[in-house]
PDB file of N, CA, C, O and CB in Angstrom:
ATOM      1  N   MET A   1      68.955  71.837  89.362  1.00  0.00           N
ATOM      2  CA  MET A   1      68.504  73.013  90.082  1.00  0.00           C
ATOM      3  C   MET A   1      69.063  72.993  91.503  1.00  0.00           C
ATOM      4  O   MET A   1      69.107  71.947  92.151  1.00  0.00           O
ATOM      5  CB  MET A   1      66.963  73.085  90.102  1.00  0.00           C
ATOM      6  N   ASP A   2      69.483  74.145  91.967  1.00  0.00           N
ATOM      7  CA  ASP A   2      70.013  74.257  93.312  1.00  0.00           C
ATOM      8  C   ASP A   2      68.887  74.358  94.325  1.00  0.00           C
ATOM      9  O   ASP A   2      67.782  74.799  94.010  1.00  0.00           O
ATOM     10  CB  ASP A   2      70.936  75.463  93.423  1.00  0.00           C
ATOM     11  N   ASP A   3      69.190  73.937  95.556  1.00  0.00           N
ATOM     12  CA  ASP A   3      68.239  74.126  96.642  1.00  0.00           C
ATOM     13  C   ASP A   3      68.168  75.610  96.982  1.00  0.00           C
ATOM     14  O   ASP A   3      69.105  76.367  96.726  1.00  0.00           O
ATOM     15  CB  ASP A   3      68.639  73.287  97.890  1.00  0.00           C
ATOM     16  N   LYS A   4      67.040  76.010  97.562  1.00  0.00           N
ATOM     17  CA  LYS A   4      66.841  77.401  97.976  1.00  0.00           C
ATOM     18  C   LYS A   4      66.615  77.429  99.474  1.00  0.00           C
ATOM     19  O   LYS A   4      66.121  76.455 100.043  1.00  0.00           O
ATOM     20  CB  LYS A   4      65.644  78.057  97.221  1.00  0.00           C
ATOM     21  N   ARG A   5      66.960  78.509 100.109  1.00  0.00           N
ATOM     22  CA  ARG A   5      66.884  78.641 101.558  1.00  0.00           C
ATOM     23  C   ARG A   5      65.461  78.892 102.034  1.00  0.00           C
ATOM     24  O   ARG A   5      64.686  79.599 101.391  1.00  0.00           O
ATOM     25  CB  ARG A   5      67.785  79.760 102.026  1.00  0.00           C
ATOM     26  N   CYS A   6      65.136  78.295 103.177  1.00  0.00           N
ATOM     27  CA  CYS A   6      63.861  78.560 103.843  1.00  0.00           C
ATOM     28  C   CYS A   6      63.898  79.967 104.429  1.00  0.00           C
ATOM     29  O   CYS A   6      64.944  80.422 104.893  1.00  0.00           O
ATOM     30  CB  CYS A   6      63.572  77.498 104.956  1.00  0.00           C
ATOM     31  N   LYS A   7      62.763  80.654 104.407  1.00  0.00           N
ATOM     32  CA  LYS A   7      62.687  82.028 104.907  1.00  0.00           C
ATOM     33  C   LYS A   7      62.048  82.133 106.289  1.00  0.00           C
ATOM     34  O   LYS A   7      61.882  83.238 106.806  1.00  0.00           O
ATOM     35  CB  LYS A   7      61.914  82.877 103.936  1.00  0.00           C
ATOM     36  N   GLU A   8      61.681  80.985 106.904  1.00  0.00           N
ATOM     37  CA  GLU A   8      61.113  81.034 108.258  1.00  0.00           C
ATOM     38  C   GLU A   8      62.199  81.453 109.236  1.00  0.00           C
ATOM     39  O   GLU A   8      63.340  81.000 109.143  1.00  0.00           O
ATOM     40  CB  GLU A   8      60.505  79.655 108.669  1.00  0.00           C
ATOM     41  N   SER A   9      61.841  82.309 110.163  1.00  0.00           N
ATOM     42  CA  SER A   9      62.782  82.825 111.142  1.00  0.00           C
ATOM     43  C   SER A   9      63.447  81.692 111.926  1.00  0.00           C
ATOM     44  O   SER A   9      62.768  80.850 112.513  1.00  0.00           O
ATOM     45  CB  SER A   9      62.074  83.780 112.096  1.00  0.00           C
ATOM     46  N   GLY A  10      64.772  81.682 111.930  1.00  0.00           N
ATOM     47  CA  GLY A  10      65.535  80.701 112.694  1.00  0.00           C
ATOM     48  C   GLY A  10      65.645  79.324 112.074  1.00  0.00           C
ATOM     49  O   GLY A  10      66.266  78.441 112.666  1.00  0.00           O
ATOM     50  N   CYS A  11      65.066  79.108 110.905  1.00  0.00           N
ATOM     51  CA  CYS A  11      65.115  77.786 110.276  1.00  0.00           C
ATOM     52  C   CYS A  11      66.347  77.673 109.373  1.00  0.00           C
ATOM     53  O   CYS A  11      66.555  78.525 108.508  1.00  0.00           O
ATOM     54  CB  CYS A  11      63.822  77.521 109.460  1.00  0.00           C
ATOM     55  N   PRO A  12      67.158  76.644 109.562  1.00  0.00           N
ATOM     56  CA  PRO A  12      68.340  76.451 108.730  1.00  0.00           C
ATOM     57  C   PRO A  12      68.065  75.631 107.467  1.00  0.00           C
ATOM     58  O   PRO A  12      68.997  75.303 106.733  1.00  0.00           O
ATOM     59  CB  PRO A  12      69.416  75.781 109.537  1.00  0.00           C
ATOM     60  N   GLY A  13      66.806  75.298 107.205  1.00  0.00           N
ATOM     61  CA  GLY A  13      66.447  74.388 106.129  1.00  0.00           C
ATOM     62  C   GLY A  13      66.482  74.983 104.739  1.00  0.00           C
ATOM     63  O   GLY A  13      66.768  76.163 104.540  1.00  0.00           O
ATOM     64  N   SER A  14      66.178  74.112 103.778  1.00  0.00           N
ATOM     65  CA  SER A  14      66.141  74.523 102.378  1.00  0.00           C
ATOM     66  C   SER A  14      64.973  73.828 101.673  1.00  0.00           C
ATOM     67  O   SER A  14      64.390  72.875 102.189  1.00  0.00           O
ATOM     68  CB  SER A  14      67.487  74.195 101.668  1.00  0.00           C
ATOM     69  N   ILE A  15      64.650  74.333 100.482  1.00  0.00           N
ATOM     70  CA  ILE A  15      63.622  73.709  99.658  1.00  0.00           C
ATOM     71  C   ILE A  15      64.298  73.186  98.392  1.00  0.00           C
ATOM     72  O   ILE A  15      65.275  73.761  97.913  1.00  0.00           O
ATOM     73  CB  ILE A  15      62.465  74.720  99.315  1.00  0.00           C
ATOM     74  N   SER A  16      63.769  72.103  97.867  1.00  0.00           N
ATOM     75  CA  SER A  16      64.358  71.454  96.705  1.00  0.00           C
ATOM     76  C   SER A  16      63.291  71.227  95.640  1.00  0.00           C
ATOM     77  O   SER A  16      62.139  70.930  95.955  1.00  0.00           O
ATOM     78  CB  SER A  16      65.020  70.121  97.102  1.00  0.00           C
ATOM     79  N   ALA A  17      63.682  71.368  94.392  1.00  0.00           N
ATOM     80  CA  ALA A  17      62.767  71.103  93.286  1.00  0.00           C
ATOM     81  C   ALA A  17      62.403  69.629  93.212  1.00  0.00           C
ATOM     82  O   ALA A  17      61.429  69.272  92.548  1.00  0.00           O
ATOM     83  CB  ALA A  17      63.382  71.554  91.969  1.00  0.00           C
ATOM     84  N   ASN A  18      63.156  68.770  93.874  1.00  0.00           N
ATOM     85  CA  ASN A  18      62.906  67.332  93.852  1.00  0.00           C
ATOM     86  C   ASN A  18      61.889  66.887  94.892  1.00  0.00           C
ATOM     87  O   ASN A  18      61.490  65.723  94.903  1.00  0.00           O
ATOM     88  CB  ASN A  18      64.191  66.591  94.064  1.00  0.00           C
ATOM     89  N   SER A  19      61.467  67.787  95.763  1.00  0.00           N
ATOM     90  CA  SER A  19      60.515  67.459  96.814  1.00  0.00           C
ATOM     91  C   SER A  19      59.329  68.411  96.716  1.00  0.00           C
ATOM     92  O   SER A  19      59.476  69.608  96.964  1.00  0.00           O
ATOM     93  CB  SER A  19      61.179  67.538  98.218  1.00  0.00           C
ATOM     94  N   PHE A  20      58.153  67.892  96.357  1.00  0.00           N
ATOM     95  CA  PHE A  20      56.993  68.769  96.194  1.00  0.00           C
ATOM     96  C   PHE A  20      55.720  68.045  96.583  1.00  0.00           C
ATOM     97  O   PHE A  20      55.683  66.818  96.674  1.00  0.00           O
ATOM     98  CB  PHE A  20      56.893  69.275  94.751  1.00  0.00           C
ATOM     99  N   VAL A  21      54.673  68.831  96.812  1.00  0.00           N
ATOM    100  CA  VAL A  21      53.339  68.312  97.093  1.00  0.00           C
ATOM    101  C   VAL A  21      52.364  69.023  96.159  1.00  0.00           C
ATOM    102  O   VAL A  21      52.623  70.138  95.705  1.00  0.00           O
ATOM    103  CB  VAL A  21      52.943  68.518  98.605  1.00  0.00           C
ATOM    104  N   PHE A  22      51.242  68.366  95.881  1.00  0.00           N
ATOM    105  CA  PHE A  22      50.194  69.000  95.093  1.00  0.00           C
ATOM    106  C   PHE A  22      49.205  69.656  96.040  1.00  0.00           C
ATOM    107  O   PHE A  22      48.731  69.026  96.986  1.00  0.00           O
ATOM    108  CB  PHE A  22      49.482  67.973  94.167  1.00  0.00           C
ATOM    109  N   LEU A  23      48.893  70.918  95.787  1.00  0.00           N
ATOM    110  CA  LEU A  23      47.957  71.683  96.608  1.00  0.00           C
ATOM    111  C   LEU A  23      46.703  71.970  95.787  1.00  0.00           C
ATOM    112  O   LEU A  23      46.794  72.420  94.645  1.00  0.00           O
ATOM    113  CB  LEU A  23      48.606  73.008  97.116  1.00  0.00           C
ATOM    114  N   GLN A  24      45.548  71.713  96.363  1.00  0.00           N
ATOM    115  CA  GLN A  24      44.292  72.020  95.681  1.00  0.00           C
ATOM    116  C   GLN A  24      44.088  73.528  95.675  1.00  0.00           C
ATOM    117  O   GLN A  24      44.178  74.180  96.715  1.00  0.00           O
ATOM    118  CB  GLN A  24      43.090  71.302  96.364  1.00  0.00           C
ATOM    119  N   VAL A  25      43.816  74.068  94.514  1.00  0.00           N
ATOM    120  CA  VAL A  25      43.526  75.495  94.365  1.00  0.00           C
ATOM    121  C   VAL A  25      42.263  75.623  93.531  1.00  0.00           C
ATOM    122  O   VAL A  25      42.142  74.983  92.486  1.00  0.00           O
ATOM    123  CB  VAL A  25      44.727  76.269  93.703  1.00  0.00           C
ATOM    124  N   GLY A  26      41.338  76.428  93.975  1.00  0.00           N
ATOM    125  CA  GLY A  26      40.100  76.570  93.227  1.00  0.00           C
ATOM    126  C   GLY A  26      39.255  75.317  93.302  1.00  0.00           C
ATOM    127  O   GLY A  26      39.020  74.789  94.389  1.00  0.00           O
ATOM    128  N   GLY A  27      38.793  74.834  92.156  1.00  0.00           N
ATOM    129  CA  GLY A  27      37.926  73.663  92.102  1.00  0.00           C
ATOM    130  C   GLY A  27      38.651  72.364  92.405  1.00  0.00           C
ATOM    131  O   GLY A  27      39.874  72.335  92.544  1.00  0.00           O
ATOM    132  N   CYS A  28      37.889  71.306  92.505  1.00  0.00           N
ATOM    133  CA  CYS A  28      38.426  69.992  92.881  1.00  0.00           C
ATOM    134  C   CYS A  28      39.472  69.468  91.907  1.00  0.00           C
ATOM    135  O   CYS A  28      40.371  68.731  92.313  1.00  0.00           O
ATOM    136  CB  CYS A  28      37.306  68.995  92.984  1.00  0.00           C
ATOM    137  N   ALA A  29      39.376  69.829  90.641  1.00  0.00           N
ATOM    138  CA  ALA A  29      40.286  69.280  89.637  1.00  0.00           C
ATOM    139  C   ALA A  29      41.498  70.173  89.374  1.00  0.00           C
ATOM    140  O   ALA A  29      42.294  69.878  88.482  1.00  0.00           O
ATOM    141  CB  ALA A  29      39.542  69.053  88.347  1.00  0.00           C
ATOM    142  N   VAL A  30      41.647  71.242  90.121  1.00  0.00           N
ATOM    143  CA  VAL A  30      42.735  72.182  89.884  1.00  0.00           C
ATOM    144  C   VAL A  30      43.749  72.075  91.021  1.00  0.00           C
ATOM    145  O   VAL A  30      43.392  72.157  92.196  1.00  0.00           O
ATOM    146  CB  VAL A  30      42.196  73.633  89.759  1.00  0.00           C
ATOM    147  N   SER A  31      45.025  71.889  90.653  1.00  0.00           N
ATOM    148  CA  SER A  31      46.061  71.826  91.680  1.00  0.00           C
ATOM    149  C   SER A  31      47.286  72.599  91.232  1.00  0.00           C
ATOM    150  O   SER A  31      47.431  72.953  90.062  1.00  0.00           O
ATOM    151  CB  SER A  31      46.433  70.369  91.994  1.00  0.00           C
ATOM    152  N   ASN A  32      48.157  72.850  92.183  1.00  0.00           N
ATOM    153  CA  ASN A  32      49.396  73.566  91.958  1.00  0.00           C
ATOM    154  C   ASN A  32      50.438  72.918  92.850  1.00  0.00           C
ATOM    155  O   ASN A  32      50.089  72.304  93.858  1.00  0.00           O
ATOM    156  CB  ASN A  32      49.250  75.105  92.249  1.00  0.00           C
ATOM    157  N   MET A  33      51.694  73.041  92.504  1.00  0.00           N
ATOM    158  CA  MET A  33      52.728  72.404  93.309  1.00  0.00           C
ATOM    159  C   MET A  33      53.266  73.359  94.371  1.00  0.00           C
ATOM    160  O   MET A  33      53.376  74.566  94.152  1.00  0.00           O
ATOM    161  CB  MET A  33      53.867  71.915  92.417  1.00  0.00           C
ATOM    162  N   GLY A  34      53.594  72.787  95.519  1.00  0.00           N
ATOM    163  CA  GLY A  34      54.242  73.506  96.600  1.00  0.00           C
ATOM    164  C   GLY A  34      55.484  72.737  97.011  1.00  0.00           C
ATOM    165  O   GLY A  34      55.525  71.512  96.898  1.00  0.00           O
ATOM    166  N   TYR A  35      56.488  73.443  97.484  1.00  0.00           N
ATOM    167  CA  TYR A  35      57.775  72.845  97.821  1.00  0.00           C
ATOM    168  C   TYR A  35      58.075  73.073  99.297  1.00  0.00           C
ATOM    169  O   TYR A  35      58.300  74.211  99.709  1.00  0.00           O
ATOM    170  CB  TYR A  35      58.901  73.430  96.939  1.00  0.00           C
ATOM    171  N   PRO A  36      58.084  72.000 100.108  1.00  0.00           N
ATOM    172  CA  PRO A  36      58.276  72.157 101.543  1.00  0.00           C
ATOM    173  C   PRO A  36      59.750  72.261 101.945  1.00  0.00           C
ATOM    174  O   PRO A  36      60.630  71.682 101.308  1.00  0.00           O
ATOM    175  CB  PRO A  36      57.638  71.003 102.265  1.00  0.00           C
ATOM    176  N   CYS A  37      59.987  73.006 103.007  1.00  0.00           N
ATOM    177  CA  CYS A  37      61.313  73.070 103.622  1.00  0.00           C
ATOM    178  C   CYS A  37      61.631  71.700 104.210  1.00  0.00           C
ATOM    179  O   CYS A  37      60.751  71.041 104.764  1.00  0.00           O
ATOM    180  CB  CYS A  37      61.381  74.187 104.724  1.00  0.00           C
ATOM    181  N   ASN A  38      62.875  71.274 104.093  1.00  0.00           N
ATOM    182  CA  ASN A  38      63.272  69.962 104.599  1.00  0.00           C
ATOM    183  C   ASN A  38      63.443  69.926 106.112  1.00  0.00           C
ATOM    184  O   ASN A  38      63.671  68.855 106.675  1.00  0.00           O
ATOM    185  CB  ASN A  38      64.552  69.535 103.945  1.00  0.00           C
ATOM    186  N   VAL A  39      63.339  71.070 106.783  1.00  0.00           N
ATOM    187  CA  VAL A  39      63.466  71.115 108.240  1.00  0.00           C
ATOM    188  C   VAL A  39      62.124  71.450 108.908  1.00  0.00           C
ATOM    189  O   VAL A  39      61.623  70.663 109.710  1.00  0.00           O
ATOM    190  CB  VAL A  39      64.531  72.149 108.647  1.00  0.00           C
ATOM    191  N   CYS A  40      61.542  72.607 108.584  1.00  0.00           N
ATOM    192  CA  CYS A  40      60.322  73.045 109.277  1.00  0.00           C
ATOM    193  C   CYS A  40      59.037  72.688 108.527  1.00  0.00           C
ATOM    194  O   CYS A  40      57.953  72.740 109.109  1.00  0.00           O
ATOM    195  CB  CYS A  40      60.372  74.539 109.494  1.00  0.00           C
ATOM    196  N   GLY A  41      59.142  72.329 107.247  1.00  0.00           N
ATOM    197  CA  GLY A  41      57.966  71.947 106.476  1.00  0.00           C
ATOM    198  C   GLY A  41      57.228  73.091 105.810  1.00  0.00           C
ATOM    199  O   GLY A  41      56.244  72.850 105.111  1.00  0.00           O
ATOM    200  N   ARG A  42      57.673  74.351 106.004  1.00  0.00           N
ATOM    201  CA  ARG A  42      57.002  75.504 105.387  1.00  0.00           C
ATOM    202  C   ARG A  42      56.957  75.307 103.883  1.00  0.00           C
ATOM    203  O   ARG A  42      57.962  74.932 103.278  1.00  0.00           O
ATOM    204  CB  ARG A  42      57.726  76.838 105.742  1.00  0.00           C
ATOM    205  N   ILE A  43      55.795  75.557 103.264  1.00  0.00           N
ATOM    206  CA  ILE A  43      55.609  75.311 101.833  1.00  0.00           C
ATOM    207  C   ILE A  43      55.781  76.609 101.041  1.00  0.00           C
ATOM    208  O   ILE A  43      55.283  77.668 101.422  1.00  0.00           O
ATOM    209  CB  ILE A  43      54.215  74.698 101.564  1.00  0.00           C
ATOM    210  N   TYR A  44      56.510  76.484  99.917  1.00  0.00           N
ATOM    211  CA  TYR A  44      56.859  77.628  99.072  1.00  0.00           C
ATOM    212  C   TYR A  44      56.465  77.402  97.619  1.00  0.00           C
ATOM    213  O   TYR A  44      56.236  76.274  97.184  1.00  0.00           O
ATOM    214  CB  TYR A  44      58.348  77.911  99.161  1.00  0.00           C
ATOM    215  N   TYR A  45      56.393  78.527  96.868  1.00  0.00           N
ATOM    216  CA  TYR A  45      56.398  78.479  95.408  1.00  0.00           C
ATOM    217  C   TYR A  45      57.843  78.208  95.012  1.00  0.00           C
ATOM    218  O   TYR A  45      58.754  78.564  95.759  1.00  0.00           O
ATOM    219  CB  TYR A  45      55.840  79.826  94.752  1.00  0.00           C
ATOM    220  N   TRP A  46      58.078  77.596  93.874  1.00  0.00           N
ATOM    221  CA  TRP A  46      59.463  77.373  93.458  1.00  0.00           C
ATOM    222  C   TRP A  46      60.021  78.576  92.698  1.00  0.00           C
ATOM    223  O   TRP A  46      61.122  79.035  92.999  1.00  0.00           O
ATOM    224  CB  TRP A  46      59.559  76.117  92.588  1.00  0.00           C
ATOM    225  N   ASP A  47      59.282  79.088  91.726  1.00  0.00           N
ATOM    226  CA  ASP A  47      59.826  80.121  90.835  1.00  0.00           C
ATOM    227  C   ASP A  47      60.346  81.354  91.558  1.00  0.00           C
ATOM    228  O   ASP A  47      61.439  81.835  91.259  1.00  0.00           O
ATOM    229  CB  ASP A  47      58.778  80.542  89.861  1.00  0.00           C
ATOM    230  N   ASN A  48      59.582  81.860  92.496  1.00  0.00           N
ATOM    231  CA  ASN A  48      60.002  83.084  93.171  1.00  0.00           C
ATOM    232  C   ASN A  48      60.329  82.856  94.653  1.00  0.00           C
ATOM    233  O   ASN A  48      60.607  83.812  95.378  1.00  0.00           O
ATOM    234  CB  ASN A  48      58.918  84.137  93.042  1.00  0.00           C
ATOM    235  N   THR A  49      60.296  81.620  95.098  1.00  0.00           N
ATOM    236  CA  THR A  49      60.595  81.211  96.474  1.00  0.00           C
ATOM    237  C   THR A  49      59.793  82.009  97.497  1.00  0.00           C
ATOM    238  O   THR A  49      60.289  82.299  98.586  1.00  0.00           O
ATOM    239  CB  THR A  49      62.082  81.369  96.755  1.00  0.00           C
ATOM    240  N   GLU A  50      58.566  82.361  97.155  1.00  0.00           N
ATOM    241  CA  GLU A  50      57.690  83.031  98.116  1.00  0.00           C
ATOM    242  C   GLU A  50      56.884  81.986  98.864  1.00  0.00           C
ATOM    243  O   GLU A  50      56.516  80.961  98.290  1.00  0.00           O
ATOM    244  CB  GLU A  50      56.751  84.046  97.410  1.00  0.00           C
ATOM    245  N   PRO A  51      56.605  82.231 100.143  1.00  0.00           N
ATOM    246  CA  PRO A  51      55.811  81.283 100.925  1.00  0.00           C
ATOM    247  C   PRO A  51      54.389  81.148 100.385  1.00  0.00           C
ATOM    248  O   PRO A  51      53.820  82.103  99.857  1.00  0.00           O
ATOM    249  CB  PRO A  51      55.768  81.716 102.384  1.00  0.00           C
ATOM    250  N   ARG A  52      53.819  79.935 100.527  1.00  0.00           N
ATOM    251  CA  ARG A  52      52.439  79.677 100.132  1.00  0.00           C
ATOM    252  C   ARG A  52      51.530  79.906 101.328  1.00  0.00           C
ATOM    253  O   ARG A  52      51.915  79.658 102.471  1.00  0.00           O
ATOM    254  CB  ARG A  52      52.273  78.235  99.582  1.00  0.00           C
ATOM    255  N   PHE A  53      50.319  80.382 101.056  1.00  0.00           N
ATOM    256  CA  PHE A  53      49.313  80.615 102.085  1.00  0.00           C
ATOM    257  C   PHE A  53      48.011  79.946 101.683  1.00  0.00           C
ATOM    258  O   PHE A  53      47.758  79.723 100.499  1.00  0.00           O
ATOM    259  CB  PHE A  53      49.099  82.124 102.318  1.00  0.00           C
ATOM    260  N   SER A  54      47.185  79.626 102.674  1.00  0.00           N
ATOM    261  CA  SER A  54      45.851  79.069 102.414  1.00  0.00           C
ATOM    262  C   SER A  54      44.930  80.197 101.948  1.00  0.00           C
ATOM    263  O   SER A  54      45.318  81.365 101.942  1.00  0.00           O
ATOM    264  CB  SER A  54      45.269  78.364 103.694  1.00  0.00           C
ATOM    265  N   ALA A  55      43.714  79.836 101.560  1.00  0.00           N
ATOM    266  CA  ALA A  55      42.740  80.832 101.115  1.00  0.00           C
ATOM    267  C   ALA A  55      42.436  81.847 102.214  1.00  0.00           C
ATOM    268  O   ALA A  55      42.108  82.998 101.924  1.00  0.00           O
ATOM    269  CB  ALA A  55      41.450  80.148 100.666  1.00  0.00           C
ATOM    270  N   ASP A  56      42.545  81.420 103.489  1.00  0.00           N
ATOM    271  CA  ASP A  56      42.307  82.352 104.599  1.00  0.00           C
ATOM    272  C   ASP A  56      43.612  82.948 105.146  1.00  0.00           C
ATOM    273  O   ASP A  56      43.671  83.393 106.292  1.00  0.00           O
ATOM    274  CB  ASP A  56      41.554  81.639 105.725  1.00  0.00           C
ATOM    275  N   GLN A  57      44.644  82.947 104.316  1.00  0.00           N
ATOM    276  CA  GLN A  57      45.929  83.598 104.584  1.00  0.00           C
ATOM    277  C   GLN A  57      46.697  83.014 105.774  1.00  0.00           C
ATOM    278  O   GLN A  57      47.376  83.745 106.496  1.00  0.00           O
ATOM    279  CB  GLN A  57      45.700  85.055 104.821  1.00  0.00           C
ATOM    280  N   LYS A  58      46.590  81.710 105.973  1.00  0.00           N
ATOM    281  CA  LYS A  58      47.374  81.014 107.002  1.00  0.00           C
ATOM    282  C   LYS A  58      48.595  80.387 106.331  1.00  0.00           C
ATOM    283  O   LYS A  58      48.509  79.919 105.195  1.00  0.00           O
ATOM    284  CB  LYS A  58      46.511  79.918 107.740  1.00  0.00           C
ATOM    285  N   LYS A  59      49.732  80.378 107.031  1.00  0.00           N
ATOM    286  CA  LYS A  59      50.921  79.714 106.515  1.00  0.00           C
ATOM    287  C   LYS A  59      50.625  78.229 106.335  1.00  0.00           C
ATOM    288  O   LYS A  59      49.869  77.644 107.110  1.00  0.00           O
ATOM    289  CB  LYS A  59      52.133  79.925 107.463  1.00  0.00           C
ATOM    290  N   LEU A  60      51.226  77.617 105.305  1.00  0.00           N
ATOM    291  CA  LEU A  60      51.056  76.189 105.057  1.00  0.00           C
ATOM    292  C   LEU A  60      52.355  75.442 105.338  1.00  0.00           C
ATOM    293  O   LEU A  60      53.443  75.903 104.993  1.00  0.00           O
ATOM    294  CB  LEU A  60      50.598  75.942 103.610  1.00  0.00           C
ATOM    295  N   PHE A  61      52.217  74.270 105.976  1.00  0.00           N
ATOM    296  CA  PHE A  61      53.351  73.418 106.314  1.00  0.00           C
ATOM    297  C   PHE A  61      53.048  71.992 105.900  1.00  0.00           C
ATOM    298  O   PHE A  61      51.887  71.587 105.863  1.00  0.00           O
ATOM    299  CB  PHE A  61      53.672  73.492 107.821  1.00  0.00           C
ATOM    300  N   LEU A  62      54.090  71.223 105.588  1.00  0.00           N
ATOM    301  CA  LEU A  62      53.964  69.791 105.365  1.00  0.00           C
ATOM    302  C   LEU A  62      54.545  69.102 106.594  1.00  0.00           C
ATOM    303  O   LEU A  62      55.756  69.128 106.811  1.00  0.00           O
ATOM    304  CB  LEU A  62      54.693  69.335 104.039  1.00  0.00           C
ATOM    305  N   ILE A  63      53.676  68.482 107.402  1.00  0.00           N
ATOM    306  CA  ILE A  63      54.079  67.816 108.638  1.00  0.00           C
ATOM    307  C   ILE A  63      53.551  66.384 108.598  1.00  0.00           C
ATOM    308  O   ILE A  63      52.353  66.163 108.424  1.00  0.00           O
ATOM    309  CB  ILE A  63      53.548  68.583 109.902  1.00  0.00           C
ATOM    310  N   ASN A  64      54.440  65.428 108.760  1.00  0.00           N
ATOM    311  CA  ASN A  64      54.064  64.008 108.749  1.00  0.00           C
ATOM    312  C   ASN A  64      53.240  63.634 107.516  1.00  0.00           C
ATOM    313  O   ASN A  64      52.291  62.855 107.603  1.00  0.00           O
ATOM    314  CB  ASN A  64      53.278  63.669 110.010  1.00  0.00           C
ATOM    315  N   GLY A  65      53.616  64.200 106.368  1.00  0.00           N
ATOM    316  CA  GLY A  65      52.946  63.870 105.114  1.00  0.00           C
ATOM    317  C   GLY A  65      51.619  64.555 104.886  1.00  0.00           C
ATOM    318  O   GLY A  65      50.938  64.261 103.903  1.00  0.00           O
ATOM    319  N   LYS A  66      51.226  65.480 105.787  1.00  0.00           N
ATOM    320  CA  LYS A  66      49.960  66.189 105.648  1.00  0.00           C
ATOM    321  C   LYS A  66      50.200  67.691 105.537  1.00  0.00           C
ATOM    322  O   LYS A  66      51.064  68.239 106.222  1.00  0.00           O
ATOM    323  CB  LYS A  66      49.035  65.881 106.838  1.00  0.00           C
ATOM    324  N   VAL A  67      49.436  68.351 104.676  1.00  0.00           N
ATOM    325  CA  VAL A  67      49.486  69.808 104.579  1.00  0.00           C
ATOM    326  C   VAL A  67      48.589  70.364 105.678  1.00  0.00           C
ATOM    327  O   VAL A  67      47.404  70.041 105.753  1.00  0.00           O
ATOM    328  CB  VAL A  67      49.035  70.317 103.152  1.00  0.00           C
ATOM    329  N   ILE A  68      49.171  71.203 106.529  1.00  0.00           N
ATOM    330  CA  ILE A  68      48.414  71.800 107.622  1.00  0.00           C
ATOM    331  C   ILE A  68      48.636  73.308 107.656  1.00  0.00           C
ATOM    332  O   ILE A  68      49.622  73.823 107.128  1.00  0.00           O
ATOM    333  CB  ILE A  68      48.812  71.168 108.966  1.00  0.00           C
ATOM    334  N   LYS A  69      47.689  74.005 108.296  1.00  0.00           N
ATOM    335  CA  LYS A  69      47.795  75.458 108.453  1.00  0.00           C
ATOM    336  C   LYS A  69      48.549  75.796 109.733  1.00  0.00           C
ATOM    337  O   LYS A  69      48.669  74.969 110.637  1.00  0.00           O
ATOM    338  CB  LYS A  69      46.395  76.112 108.468  1.00  0.00           C
ATOM    339  N   GLU A  70      49.053  77.021 109.794  1.00  0.00           N
ATOM    340  CA  GLU A  70      49.878  77.458 110.919  1.00  0.00           C
ATOM    341  C   GLU A  70      49.181  77.385 112.272  1.00  0.00           C
ATOM    342  O   GLU A  70      49.861  77.325 113.296  1.00  0.00           O
ATOM    343  CB  GLU A  70      50.331  78.853 110.683  1.00  0.00           C
ATOM    344  N   ASP A  71      47.852  77.389 112.315  1.00  0.00           N
ATOM    345  CA  ASP A  71      47.152  77.351 113.595  1.00  0.00           C
ATOM    346  C   ASP A  71      46.784  75.934 114.021  1.00  0.00           C
ATOM    347  O   ASP A  71      46.041  75.757 114.986  1.00  0.00           O
ATOM    348  CB  ASP A  71      45.906  78.195 113.521  1.00  0.00           C
ATOM    349  N   HIS A  72      47.296  74.914 113.312  1.00  0.00           N
ATOM    350  CA  HIS A  72      47.023  73.522 113.663  1.00  0.00           C
ATOM    351  C   HIS A  72      47.736  73.181 114.975  1.00  0.00           C
ATOM    352  O   HIS A  72      48.880  73.592 115.169  1.00  0.00           O
ATOM    353  CB  HIS A  72      47.478  72.561 112.519  1.00  0.00           C
ATOM    354  N   PRO A  73      47.092  72.444 115.873  1.00  0.00           N
ATOM    355  CA  PRO A  73      47.678  72.118 117.193  1.00  0.00           C
ATOM    356  C   PRO A  73      49.026  71.402 117.117  1.00  0.00           C
ATOM    357  O   PRO A  73      49.843  71.552 118.025  1.00  0.00           O
ATOM    358  CB  PRO A  73      46.717  71.258 117.972  1.00  0.00           C
ATOM    359  N   VAL A  74      49.279  70.633 116.068  1.00  0.00           N
ATOM    360  CA  VAL A  74      50.526  69.893 115.987  1.00  0.00           C
ATOM    361  C   VAL A  74      51.744  70.830 115.935  1.00  0.00           C
ATOM    362  O   VAL A  74      52.834  70.440 116.353  1.00  0.00           O
ATOM    363  CB  VAL A  74      50.510  68.986 114.763  1.00  0.00           C
ATOM    364  N   LEU A  75      51.573  72.034 115.438  1.00  0.00           N
ATOM    365  CA  LEU A  75      52.682  72.975 115.370  1.00  0.00           C
ATOM    366  C   LEU A  75      53.021  73.587 116.735  1.00  0.00           C
ATOM    367  O   LEU A  75      54.096  74.160 116.917  1.00  0.00           O
ATOM    368  CB  LEU A  75      52.356  74.072 114.384  1.00  0.00           C
ATOM    369  N   SER A  76      52.113  73.463 117.669  1.00  0.00           N
ATOM    370  CA  SER A  76      52.386  73.973 119.011  1.00  0.00           C
ATOM    371  C   SER A  76      52.513  72.845 120.023  1.00  0.00           C
ATOM    372  O   SER A  76      52.295  73.039 121.219  1.00  0.00           O
ATOM    373  CB  SER A  76      51.288  74.935 119.443  1.00  0.00           C
ATOM    374  N   GLY A  77      52.867  71.665 119.530  1.00  0.00           N
ATOM    375  CA  GLY A  77      53.099  70.533 120.404  1.00  0.00           C
ATOM    376  C   GLY A  77      51.902  69.630 120.646  1.00  0.00           C
ATOM    377  O   GLY A  77      51.997  68.670 121.410  1.00  0.00           O
ATOM    378  N   GLY A  78      50.759  69.928 119.996  1.00  0.00           N
ATOM    379  CA  GLY A  78      49.567  69.088 120.168  1.00  0.00           C
ATOM    380  C   GLY A  78      49.607  67.882 119.247  1.00  0.00           C
ATOM    381  O   GLY A  78      50.597  67.652 118.552  1.00  0.00           O
ATOM    382  N   LYS A  79      48.537  67.121 119.245  1.00  0.00           N
ATOM    383  CA  LYS A  79      48.447  65.921 118.411  1.00  0.00           C
ATOM    384  C   LYS A  79      47.785  66.247 117.073  1.00  0.00           C
ATOM    385  O   LYS A  79      46.945  67.140 116.971  1.00  0.00           O
ATOM    386  CB  LYS A  79      47.660  64.812 119.141  1.00  0.00           C
ATOM    387  N   ALA A  80      48.189  65.499 116.061  1.00  0.00           N
ATOM    388  CA  ALA A  80      47.636  65.705 114.722  1.00  0.00           C
ATOM    389  C   ALA A  80      46.207  65.223 114.622  1.00  0.00           C
ATOM    390  O   ALA A  80      45.594  65.325 113.560  1.00  0.00           O
ATOM    391  CB  ALA A  80      48.482  65.001 113.687  1.00  0.00           C
TER     392      ALA A  80
END
């Protein structure tokens, strides 16, 4: 499978089918896979390359091995 381009503004990164994280959806035992950009960490669906969002419609990123929402302080230079 070929890599796909990240859709975040100004990001030169890509997403790969070989790099994924499990995201909890619904109940505790239900998960789905997300594919992070190799540069900015933005998480995507693989099939349609659409960005993933949290239940409260926040962008999701994989930063330092953790899934975080777009309003997390680490994305604006704060500490994790």
